[in-house]
C-alpha positions as CSV (number, residue, x, y, z in Angstrom):
1,M,30.0,1.8,-11.2
2,E,27.8,-0.3,-8.5
3,R,25.3,2.4,-6.3
4,Q,26.4,2.0,-2.6
5,R,24.0,3.6,-0.1
6,T,24.9,4.0,3.8
7,T,22.5,2.3,6.0
8,G,23.2,2.8,9.5
9,K,26.5,2.0,10.4
10,L,27.1,0.1,7.4
11,L,28.4,1.0,3.7
12,A,25.9,-1.3,1.6
13,T,26.1,-2.9,-1.7
14,Q,23.9,-5.5,-1.3
15,G,20.7,-6.5,0.4
16,Y,17.2,-5.4,0.9
17,V,15.0,-2.9,2.8
18,I,11.4,-3.3,3.4
19,G,8.5,-0.7,2.9
20,V,4.9,-0.7,5.3
21,E,2.0,1.3,5.0
22,I,-0.2,1.3,7.8
23,S,-3.4,3.8,6.5
24,G,-5.3,6.3,8.6
25,S,-8.7,3.9,8.9
26,G,-6.4,0.8,9.6
27,L,-8.3,-1.0,6.7
28,R,-5.2,-1.0,4.4
29,Q,-2.1,-2.6,4.9
30,S,0.9,-2.9,2.6
31,V,4.5,-4.2,3.1
32,A,6.9,-4.3,0.5
33,L,10.5,-5.8,-0.3
34,A,13.0,-3.6,-2.1
35,D,16.3,-3.4,-3.4
36,L,18.9,-0.7,-2.7
37,N,17.9,1.3,-5.7
38,G,14.3,1.2,-4.4
39,N,13.2,-0.7,-6.8
40,I,9.9,-3.2,-5.4
41,L,10.5,-6.7,-6.0
42,Y,7.4,-8.2,-4.0
43,Q,4.5,-6.2,-2.7
44,V,1.7,-7.8,-0.2
45,R,-1.2,-6.1,0.7
46,R,-4.5,-7.0,2.9
47,P,-7.3,-4.3,2.9
48,L,-9.7,-5.4,5.9
49,E,-13.5,-4.4,5.6
50,Y,-13.8,-3.5,9.1
51,I,-12.1,-0.5,11.4
52,P,-9.4,-2.8,13.3
53,D,-8.1,-2.0,16.3
54,S,-4.0,-2.1,16.7
55,Q,-3.3,-5.8,17.7
56,T,-5.5,-7.2,14.7
57,V,-3.3,-4.8,12.5
58,L,-0.2,-5.8,14.1
59,R,-0.8,-9.4,13.7
60,L,-1.9,-8.8,9.7
61,L,1.6,-7.3,9.8
62,D,3.6,-10.1,11.0
63,E,1.8,-12.3,8.0
64,M,2.6,-10.2,5.1
65,L,6.2,-10.1,7.2
66,T,6.7,-13.9,7.0
67,E,5.7,-13.9,3.6
68,V,7.5,-11.0,2.2
69,T,11.0,-11.8,4.0
70,D,10.9,-15.4,3.1
71,P,14.6,-17.0,2.7
72,E,13.6,-17.6,-1.0
73,R,13.5,-14.2,-1.8
74,L,16.8,-12.8,-0.1
75,C,18.9,-13.9,-2.5
76,D,21.3,-11.2,-2.4
77,G,21.8,-10.4,1.2
78,R,19.3,-9.5,4.2
79,I,17.1,-7.1,5.5
80,L,18.8,-3.7,6.5
81,R,16.2,-1.1,6.9
82,V,12.5,-1.0,7.8
83,G,10.5,2.3,6.7
84,V,7.1,2.9,8.0
85,A,4.3,5.3,6.7
86,V,1.8,5.7,9.2
87,G,-1.3,7.4,8.3
88,G,-1.9,9.6,11.5
89,L,0.1,11.3,14.3
90,V,3.5,10.1,14.3
91,D,6.7,11.1,16.7
92,A,9.4,10.3,14.2
93,S,12.2,11.3,16.8
94,R,11.0,8.8,18.9
95,G,9.4,6.0,16.7
96,V,6.1,6.1,18.3
97,V,2.2,6.6,16.5
98,R,0.6,9.1,18.4
99,T,-2.5,8.5,17.2
100,L,-4.6,7.5,14.3
101,R,-7.8,9.5,14.3
102,H,-9.7,6.6,12.1
103,A,-8.5,3.6,14.5
104,H,-8.6,2.1,17.7
105,G,-5.9,1.4,20.0
106,W,-3.0,3.1,18.2
107,D,-2.4,6.2,21.3
108,N,1.2,6.7,21.6
109,F,2.1,3.1,20.4
110,P,5.8,2.2,20.3
111,L,5.3,1.1,16.2
112,Q,9.7,1.8,15.8
113,D,10.6,-0.7,18.9
114,Y,8.0,-3.3,18.3
115,L,9.2,-3.8,14.6
116,V,12.9,-3.6,15.7
117,E,12.2,-6.7,18.2
118,R,9.8,-8.5,15.4
119,L,12.7,-8.1,12.5
120,D,16.5,-7.6,14.5
121,V,17.0,-4.5,12.0
122,P,17.0,-0.6,12.3
123,C,13.6,1.0,11.6
124,I,12.1,4.4,10.7
125,I,8.8,5.6,11.2
126,D,7.1,8.8,9.7
127,N,3.8,10.3,8.6
128,N,2.6,9.2,5.1
129,A,2.5,12.0,3.8
130,N,5.5,12.9,5.0
131,A,7.0,9.7,3.3
132,A,5.2,10.5,0.1
133,A,6.7,14.1,0.0
134,L,10.1,12.9,0.3
135,A,9.6,9.7,-2.5
136,E,8.3,12.4,-5.1
137,V,11.2,14.5,-4.1
138,E,14.0,11.1,-4.6
139,S,12.1,9.7,-7.6
140,G,8.9,11.3,-8.5
141,A,7.5,14.4,-9.9
142,A,9.7,16.5,-7.9
143,S,12.8,14.8,-8.9
144,S,15.9,16.0,-11.1
145,S,14.8,13.0,-13.4
146,G,11.0,13.5,-12.7
147,G,8.3,15.7,-14.8
148,E,8.4,16.5,-18.2
149,G,11.4,16.9,-20.4
150,G,13.3,14.2,-17.3
151,N,16.5,16.7,-17.4
152,R,15.5,19.6,-14.7
153,K,17.0,20.1,-11.4
154,A,15.5,18.5,-8.2
155,E,12.9,21.2,-6.6
156,R,14.7,22.5,-3.4
157,V,11.3,23.2,-1.7
158,V,8.6,21.0,-2.1
159,L,5.1,20.7,-0.3
160,Y,3.0,17.4,-0.7
161,V,-0.6,17.5,0.1
162,G,-2.0,14.0,0.5
163,L,-5.9,14.6,0.1
164,G,-7.9,10.8,1.2
165,R,-9.9,10.5,3.8
166,G,-8.0,12.7,5.7
167,I,-6.2,15.9,4.1
168,G,-2.0,15.7,5.1
169,G,1.0,17.6,4.2
170,G,4.6,16.8,4.0
171,L,7.1,19.5,3.4
172,V,10.5,18.9,2.0
173,V,13.5,21.2,1.9
174,N,17.0,20.6,0.1
175,G,16.0,16.7,0.2
176,K,15.0,16.7,4.4
177,I,11.4,16.4,5.6
178,Y,10.4,19.1,8.0
179,Q,9.2,17.8,11.0
180,G,8.7,21.1,13.2
181,I,9.3,21.0,17.1
182,T,6.9,18.2,18.1
183,C,7.2,16.4,14.2
184,T,3.7,17.4,13.5
185,A,5.0,19.9,10.5
186,G,2.2,19.6,7.6
187,E,-0.6,18.8,9.6
188,I,-2.8,21.1,7.3
189,G,-6.1,19.2,7.5
190,H,-6.7,20.9,10.5
191,M,-5.9,24.5,9.7
192,Q,-9.1,26.7,9.9
193,V,-10.2,27.7,6.9
194,K,-14.1,28.2,7.2
195,E,-15.3,30.0,10.3
196,N,-18.5,28.2,11.8
197,G,-18.2,25.4,9.5
198,P,-18.4,22.0,9.7
199,K,-17.3,19.7,12.2
200,C,-13.8,17.8,11.4
201,S,-13.2,14.4,12.6
202,C,-10.5,16.2,15.3
203,G,-13.7,18.0,16.8
204,G,-12.7,21.0,16.0
205,Y,-15.0,23.1,13.0
206,G,-14.4,24.7,10.0
207,H,-11.4,22.6,9.1
208,L,-9.6,22.2,5.7
209,E,-10.3,18.2,6.0
210,A,-14.0,18.7,7.0
211,I,-14.5,20.4,3.8
212,A,-12.3,18.9,0.9
213,S,-11.6,15.5,2.4
214,T,-13.1,12.9,0.3
215,Q,-15.1,11.7,2.6
216,A,-16.4,15.1,3.3
217,I,-17.3,15.8,0.1
218,S,-18.6,12.9,-0.5
219,R,-20.8,13.2,3.1
220,T,-21.5,17.3,2.2
221,M,-23.0,16.3,-1.8
222,I,-25.2,13.5,-0.1
223,G,-26.3,15.9,2.5
224,L,-27.7,18.6,-0.2
225,S,-28.5,16.4,-3.0
226,V,-32.1,15.2,-0.7
227,E,-33.9,18.5,-1.7
228,Y,-32.8,18.6,-5.1
229,P,-35.0,15.7,-7.2
230,E,-32.6,15.8,-10.1
231,T,-29.0,15.7,-8.5
232,E,-30.7,13.0,-6.7
233,A,-31.3,11.2,-9.9
234,A,-28.0,11.6,-11.6
235,I,-26.5,10.6,-8.8
236,R,-28.6,7.2,-8.7
237,R,-27.7,6.8,-12.4
238,L,-23.8,7.3,-12.0
239,T,-23.8,4.8,-8.4
240,G,-25.8,2.1,-10.2
241,A,-28.8,4.0,-7.6
242,R,-26.3,2.9,-4.7
243,A,-26.4,6.7,-3.8
244,E,-24.7,6.5,-0.2
245,R,-21.7,5.0,-2.4
246,I,-20.6,8.3,-4.0
247,T,-17.3,9.4,-4.6
248,A,-15.2,12.6,-4.4
249,E,-14.6,11.9,-7.9
250,Q,-18.3,11.0,-9.1
251,V,-18.8,14.7,-7.5
252,F,-16.2,16.1,-9.6
253,Q,-17.9,14.6,-12.6
254,L,-21.3,15.9,-11.8
255,S,-19.6,19.2,-11.5
256,A,-18.0,19.0,-15.0
257,A,-21.3,18.0,-16.3
258,G,-23.3,20.9,-15.2
259,D,-24.8,19.4,-11.8
260,P,-25.6,22.5,-9.9
261,I,-25.3,21.0,-6.5
262,A,-22.0,19.5,-7.3
263,Q,-20.8,22.6,-8.7
264,H,-21.6,24.4,-5.3
265,V,-19.2,21.5,-3.4
266,V,-16.8,21.7,-5.9
267,E,-16.3,25.1,-5.9
268,D,-16.1,24.9,-2.1
269,V,-13.3,22.8,-2.2
270,H,-11.4,24.9,-4.7
271,T,-12.3,27.8,-2.4
272,Y,-11.1,26.8,0.9
273,L,-8.0,24.5,-0.4
274,G,-7.2,27.2,-2.6
275,T,-7.1,29.7,0.3
276,A,-4.8,27.1,2.0
277,L,-2.3,26.5,-0.5
278,A,-2.1,30.2,-1.0
279,N,-1.3,30.9,2.6
280,I,1.2,28.1,2.6
281,V,2.9,29.9,-0.3
282,F,3.0,33.1,1.4
283,L,4.8,31.5,4.2
284,M,7.1,28.7,3.0
285,N,7.6,29.9,-0.5
286,P,7.9,26.2,-2.3
287,G,8.5,25.5,-6.0
288,M,6.2,22.8,-5.9
289,I,2.7,21.8,-4.5
290,I,2.3,18.0,-5.4
291,L,-1.4,16.9,-4.8
292,G,-1.7,13.1,-3.8
293,G,-4.6,10.7,-2.7
294,Q,-7.7,9.4,-3.9
295,L,-8.9,13.1,-4.8
296,A,-5.8,14.1,-6.8
297,L,-6.5,11.5,-9.4
298,V,-9.7,14.0,-11.2
299,G,-6.4,15.9,-12.4
300,E,-6.8,19.0,-14.2
301,L,-10.5,19.8,-12.9
302,L,-8.6,19.8,-9.5
303,I,-5.7,21.2,-10.5
304,A,-6.4,24.1,-12.8
305,P,-8.5,26.1,-10.8
306,L,-6.2,25.7,-7.5
307,Q,-3.3,26.6,-9.5
308,A,-5.8,30.1,-10.6
309,R,-6.5,30.5,-7.2
310,V,-3.1,30.6,-5.9
311,D,-2.3,33.0,-8.6
312,N,-4.9,35.0,-8.1
313,L,-4.3,35.1,-3.9
314,C,-0.7,36.0,-4.3
315,L,1.5,38.3,-5.0
316,P,2.9,37.7,-8.4
317,I,6.4,37.0,-7.1
318,V,5.3,34.5,-5.1
319,G,2.6,33.2,-6.9
320,Q,4.6,32.6,-10.0
321,S,7.1,30.6,-9.0
322,V,5.1,27.8,-7.8
323,R,3.8,25.1,-10.1
324,I,1.0,22.6,-8.9
325,V,1.2,19.2,-10.0
326,Q,-0.1,15.7,-9.7
327,S,1.6,13.2,-7.8
328,E,3.8,10.9,-10.3
329,H,3.4,8.1,-7.7
330,G,-0.7,8.2,-7.6
331,S,-2.0,5.4,-5.3
332,E,1.6,3.7,-4.7
333,A,3.1,7.4,-3.2
334,N,2.9,6.2,0.4
335,I,4.3,2.4,0.1
336,I,7.2,3.7,-2.2
337,G,7.5,6.5,0.2
338,A,7.9,4.0,3.1
339,V,10.4,2.1,0.9
340,T,12.0,5.9,0.7
341,L,12.4,6.2,4.3
342,A,14.0,3.0,4.7
343,L,16.8,4.0,2.2
344,Q,17.6,6.9,4.3
345,D,21.2,7.6,5.2
346,V,21.4,8.1,8.9
């Protein structure tokens, strides 16, 4: 039997949706064409080497949308809906980008209206962590067919944590994104976890993002290594004498290899990220926490200590009910999330 999906007021059996990803820095844009089962048929990526303003990104998106919607690709119908995953604060109810902290010209930008006018189809916009969370529930680590065995039930309460240049979170309850009153639920990167801690990109101090984001990990490692020649030498060996380019994953590698400075940096990540997750577990009682973003690629070097810390900090009846796992969609979670947004019934 052919699968049907409600798209706006149209019960669609054929056609396409578009997923759009805009990163928090504006450096990375992706546009994907997908069928009504969420299969990506064609995808374009256009990374930039400088932080652009909104007009530069929009011109680039226009070019990408033109390529993706080439009539020769649309042999099975028309575009029915667009989903957009944005790496910043989004008012999903109004389709407005409130701000991208690492890019310029996006404050209160009506992106939904812009795309509706550009493409003449309905458009759904949300934060990238929310979109990724939904994708993991629909077709990834928390889905009924995801994970080991492939036959378990979908998780009812799921927290997705995106660990990249910034830190974002998305909460999905009974298959729906939990937005909160002002569509800012899940902004866990700006939880204060360390009094008088390092300065965050938002201007606050001691926020989780200022300690456990990939940028913070690299920056802290470089700063501390200055006083430790052996660590500096190890960094140069690992980076080909480009110490300023050390990645968070490489810091975890150095830690696993026994470097004491890297171990100190990684221990702080485990401590403060673990504390934040434990507090969320007490409040929301999720069945699963999914770690995504670049930092999650280190796998068990991150996950196992976090699971242990959550278990240690939480009451047994609370902590034992939650599993911390790696994103199944990995680096594609945001664009798959954008496609998943487009396929949601309204």
